[in-house]
Every structure is written in structure tokens, then in C-alpha cells.
N, C-alpha and C positions, 0 to 999 in steps of 0.2 A: 478575354481575358477578364475576370470577373470584378466588381467596381465596391465589391460588400467584401469586407475579411468571411471565412469561413475557419471557421475554428473546429480543428478535430482533434484538439490535444486535449482532452478532458482528465487525459488520466495524467496527465502533469498537473494542471488544475484544473477546477469545473468555476464558474462564474456563482459572486454570490445570489445566492437565492434570495429574493425581498422581502421576504421572515426575518433572515439573517439580516440583512441589511437593518431589517427597523427596529429590529428587540439587539441590536449593539448599538445602534445611533441611539437610542431611549436612554440611553444607560453613561454615553460619551460626556456629557454636561455635569454629571455628577459626580459630589470629592467622597469622597471616603474611601478606605483603606480596612478589607475585609478582617484584617487582623485587629479594629479597633475596636474597646468597647464600649464606645458615645454612638452617639443615634444613627450617625451617616456611618460610622464601621457596622456598626448593626446592620444598617439600610444596606449595603457592600457584601457584607457576611448573605443576607438573604437571597439579595440574588444568584450569588454563588450556590451556595446550597440549592437553592429550585433549580437550580440550572443541571444542577449532578442529580439531583433527584431526574428528568424530563431522561436525560440523556440513560439513567440506569435502568430505563421501566420501556425503552426503546430497544436496551439490547437484551434485557431480561435478565440482570444482575443486578447485583444492592447498590444503592447511594454509596457505600463505605469504602465500595471498593475501584470505584473512581477517582484515579490522582490524577490533576491538572497537571499537565507538561504545555511544553511550548511548540509541539509539535510533534509529528510520528517517527523523526531520526531523535529527540531526545529521548522517546520513550522505550523505539528500541535499548539503547542503551543505557536503560534503566533499569529492561528485565533482564535482558544479558550478564552487566558488569552485576547490579544490584543480588538478580537469584544468585548467579556463580558465586560471589564474595559471602555472601550468603551460609549454602551450600555447602563449602571448600571450610568452612568456616567450622562448619558441624561436625564434616567429616573428612577429612584431611586428604584422604584416599577418589573423593568426588574431584575429579579435576579434567575429565570429557564432556565437551559439549558435542552433541551431534544438530547436522543443520544439511540443508542441502546446498546444490553448486548451481543455484536460479537465484537466492536472496538476494535481494537487494543492499543494494549498499549500507546500506544504516543499519542492513544486520550482517553483512560480511566484515569490512571494518572494523568494526570493535568486536570480531569476534577474533580478527587475524590481532588486530590490538591485542587482545585476553593469550592470544599465542604466545605473541613477543614478550610483552611486558608480564602479564602472570604464571604465566608456566601450567596454561589450560593446555591440555591436549583438543585440537582442533579437527570434528570429520566431517570431511561435508558428502553428502551420500548423496551420490548418482540420481538420473533423470532417465526416463524414455526418454525417445522422440518426438512424443507429445510435449515434454515437459511436466512429464510426471512425476514424483519421485518415485523411489523404489522400495518398496516396500519389503520384498525380503529379502532388501539389502539393509535400512534398518534395521528390520529385527536380527539380524547376527551378529549388526553390532551389539545393537544391546544383552542381548540373550549371553553376549562372547566377555560382558564383564559388570553386568549390570550394576553394581556397587560403584564401581567408578564414575559413574554417568552426574555431571551438575547436570545441567536440563537439555532439551530437546528445544530447538525452534524451525518450523516450519510454516512458512507463508500460507495464508489462505487461498489468495488466487494474487499468481504472475502476475506483476507490474505490463512487462513489454507483450509477453504473447498471449496473457489472456486466462492459460490454465485453471484450475478450480484441484485443488489439493487433495487430499484425502483426511482432512483434519480428523476426523470421526476415527476413524484404524490407525492414524497414527499416535493418539490419546488413549487408544485400548491397547496398542502396544508396548506407550509406556508406565500404563495403571496397572498391568502387571506386576512392576516393578516400584511403583510410589516415585513415577520420575517425574517431577514437575517438565511441562511442556510449555510453551510460552508460541503463539502467531503473530507476524505480522497482519494486518487483515485491515491495510489504508484501503488498498483496491475491493476491499470488498466489501465492506457495512456501504450501504443505502443499496449495492448492483444487487449484490443477491440475501439471500433470510442468513443473516446473521444473531443467535442465541448467544450469548457469552454460557450461561447455566447448562445449553443443554446442550453445546459445545461436549463439555469436558476438560477445555482446557486450560493453566492455570492463570495465565498473564495473555491478553491482547492488546495490540496496540491499533486509535487509528487518531484521524487526526478532520480538525475542519476544512482545511483547501479543497480535498478532495470530496466533499459531499453538499458542496455551494456554500460555507462556511468561511469564514476569516482566517488570511493568515496567520498567523505562531501562533498555535492556538490547540492541543493535542489532547492524551487523554493513554493512558497506562491503564484498563481494569485486569486488577490483578486481587484473587482473592487473599482475605485475610485473611486466609491460613499458611499465608507464603511469606516467610522472613524475605526482607528487602535489604537490603545495605543502601542507605542514599549514596548518592554522587557528589550530591554536593551540601553544607552542613549551612546551616544559619537557624530562622526562625523556628521549622521545627513544621510547617505550614502541610498538609497533605501527608495527612499519616507520620510526619517525621523522616518521609521518601523523597519526597520533593521540593527543599524551602525554597522559599522567595517569595514577596508579593505576587499576589496571584490578581487576574486582570478580570474582574469584573463583564466591562463591557462587552467582551472577546469570549468570556467564558456563555455570554448571552447568549451569542452572536452563533454562536459553536451548538449549544442546546438546541437554537431552534431549527438549527438545519440538520443535525441528527434525526432530530425529530421528525422532521418532514420528508427526508430521505429513507426513512424505514418506512413510515403512515405509506408513504408513496411508492414502495421498491416494485411491486407487483403489475402494477403499471405502468413504471420505468422500464420496466425489463424488456414487457409483449413490445411496446414502441421501440424500443433500440435498438434488440433482435428483430425484428423486421429489417428497420432504417440499417444496423449492421449487415443482414443477409442480402440485399441489395443492391449495399457498395460492393460487396466482394463480387459477386453475383459478376456483374457489369465494370466494375477493373477489370475480370480475370476475359469480360466480351472483348474486352476493351486491349488486355495485352494478355494474350492465349499461355504463353508460357509464366506469369505470373501467377506465384502458389501462397498456400494459408499455412502459418507457422501456428503452431498449437495445437489444442484439443478440438473437433469439431464438435462434440456435444460438453462436455463441462468446462468450459468457459467466459468470462464473464459477457453478457449482455453488448457494452456498449464497445467491444474489441475485436479491431482488426487488423493484425498483424503481417502484410503481404510480402516478398518477396518476389524481387523482382532482376534476374539474370542480368549480366552483364551491361550493369548501370550501378554504382556508387549511389548509397541509400544519403550521407550528404551532399551529394549534389541533384536529387532528387528534392529532397528534402528544400534548397533554395531557388531550384527554377520552380517547383508550388510555389513555396513560399510570393516570391517574386508578382505572381499570377494572385493574391491575397489569399492562400490555401495556406494553413499552417494545422500542420502535421510533429511528429517525431520521426527520430530514429531509435529509437528505445527509451530508458530509462532519462527524464529532463538531465539528475545530476548529474550523468555523465557528459552533457553533449558538448561538441565541440574538443574532445577527444579521441582523438584519432585510434581508435582500435576495435574490433568485433565485439560483436556482443557476450559477455561470456554466456549470458544465455542462451543461444542460439548453440555454441561453444558448447555448451556443457549436453545441448540436443543431441550434437550428431552433427553439425553442420562444418561444413569447411569454414577456414577465414572467410575465403571470396560469398559464400551462401551469406556467412557470419558480416557481410557490409552491405548485401546491396536491399537491406531491407526497412519496412517501413513500417511506424504504425499509426491506424487512425482509429483515437480513439470517442466517441460522441459521449453527450451528454445530455442535459435537461436542456439548450437551448438549443440541440440539434433536430435540424428540421429535414425533409425531402429534398429541397433547394440544397442543402449542402452537399449532398452527396451528389446530387443532379450535376454541379459544378466540378466537384474532383471527376465524376468521372467521362466530364466534358473536355478536360485536360491532361487524362492522367497516359493517353497515348501519345500527343505530341511531347510529352515534358519526356515520357521513358525513350523517344527514337532520339530526342538534344542529345539526353545523357550516355545513351549509348555511343552518340558517332562521338563526345566529345573522350571519349578511350580508347576511340581507333587511331 
């Protein structure tokens, strides 16, 4: 048993990087509402606007396109509901929203709400066995009646199995009919190249705690030309899209983390992919019937989503946790809910197969020793988990 914690759940949250801690703590004792006109308020506003410029430069967008939120979930809700309401108000025929069957619940749940409460027609497009969206199905759905579509939302990278989506091809199909595209890029920023302007998307979600920044802060990057109806009304902050007093210390930490993550992305990806490939190879050697889920090539560099036949994922997770090794059965937001992964089911897995999987996700603190500890533990843990089911 390991005497230290082996953290292999960076896709759920990753430790703050020193640069973000330093940037955040530098402002924690300062007073000043960024909306105030006096000197303290102007100083707070300068912190926010300089951070906005830092994030814009890192993501290749205009500073005015960065709308600060409390995190990824709020940004997804703001994009989906806000763009839907605006597009439908401009043309009542626009009631359809196209997305995929493997989105994070921060996208799926607002979509289901829009369907139930607002009369939206939600179409969740199928994916293949690698969790890649079916582009032919997307094109067919769009061309059936493009004038009825309010928006399309396709995640940049899947949070469970790590598969990268063909966002550029989705945008190309949508652009033929002037349909706005939103992408949840929470898992992608800092892991793979993300260029807002070049991507062609109209709105993009990111959050601080996935890139080494603080919890409780994120952003929706949204083109100035896109109308977004506000969810909350108040002081009119953030382009009158997201009212509420903003948090300069958290935003400063967020910006520092985004800047560093993007700057180090290529080097970080190379290192994590090597560790990830070693992890997969050696785990499969230790448990020969273990298998990888998701795309082999087009996937996040730190993601290893493995199935272990004959086991319950929750049992494996707890047995590993008892040995000081922390991982996940999928999205942390649905952890503890005894149901199979909707992502794996959409990929064609049986319910049993969708229950016997674990997600190991590597990050900036991951080391070879972490991989070694998992490889040493996985064989005995799988044997014990299988014995418990007999």
C-alpha cells in the first residue's frame, strides 16, 4: 500500500499552480468593488480588465468577448439558455437545439430543462464507438430544416473518455446556414490547442479549476455579434449578460492559470501522453482483459478510461482509494449515483460494461511514481473486486 496520496483525477479538478495562488493571494486583502468609481474601485477594475486581456490573448479572442462567470456550469447555462432565448425571440421558428448524447450534465440538464419548460426541441446526435459525433447525422438534421435551429452545442473534448470532437467540421456545417455553435471546452483548454477565433465557434466555455486556477470562477467566451439573453438581472456587469459583483482575486488567479496552461500546453501534452501510454500499456499487462475506451489517436493526452470486465467500477474506486490511489468512475458531478455512464451507453456499451470502468486522468503534478503505484495495485484490486461479485 502506498504511504502517500496518488492523485489520478485531474479531469475532476487539478491542484492550483503556484502562479495562480500568487496572483490570487496578492489581491485577497485589497478592498474595492470593480464597479465603484473611487480609487479602490478603479484598482479592482484594473485587476479584472488586465486579467480579461490575459485570457483573451491566451485564447485568441477579443477581451470584450470574455464574460466572467462562477464556473463551467453557469457558462454552459448562459450559452444554451441565453442564445436560445435570443434566437427564438428574433425568429419564433427557431426552437430546435442540436447537441450530442455524450455531453457533460452541465449541458444536458439545461437542454432537458429548455425542452420541458420552454418548449425547445432537443436533438441529441449519436456518436460512434469512439465517442465521436456522427457528422452525417448532424448534417442530415441541419439540412432537414435549418431555419428552425436556434443553436448547436458540441463539446470540444469528452470529460469521461477523452475523445476530441471534430469541432471544425461541426462549425463548417453550421456556418452554411448561419447557425451559432457553442462548445464546452472545459477539458480542452491547456490540454490541447484551443484558438477561439480560428475555431469559428460563437461561444466557448472554460473554467478555472480544470487548468490550475481557483474554484468558483470561469468564463463564457462569446462573440460580440451574438445576442445572449441574461439569466440573472441586476447591476449590468459583464456586458449586461452576467450581472453580479465580480471577484478580482479569483479572476486574477484564473487568468494566471489560463496563461500558464496555454503557454505550457505542448510540453505538458507530450509529457502526459507518455505517462498515459505507459499507464495503459502496463495496466493491460497486469489485467489482460482490461481495455481502453475512446479514441486511440484523437483524445486528451492525460486521459486513460479503462474497462475491467467482471468488476463494479465503484468497488474498484473504493479499493484503490483504500490504497491511497484516487481516480473516478467518470464525471465527478454524477459520482455516487448508481447508474451506468451515459457516455459509455451512447458509445454502444452494455449496461454491465458501462459499470465496470474507471477514468484515470493525469495532470501537472502527475509523476512516473504515480503510474508505478497504480500498476502495482491494480492487479490485486481487480482480483478482489471480482471475488466480491462471485
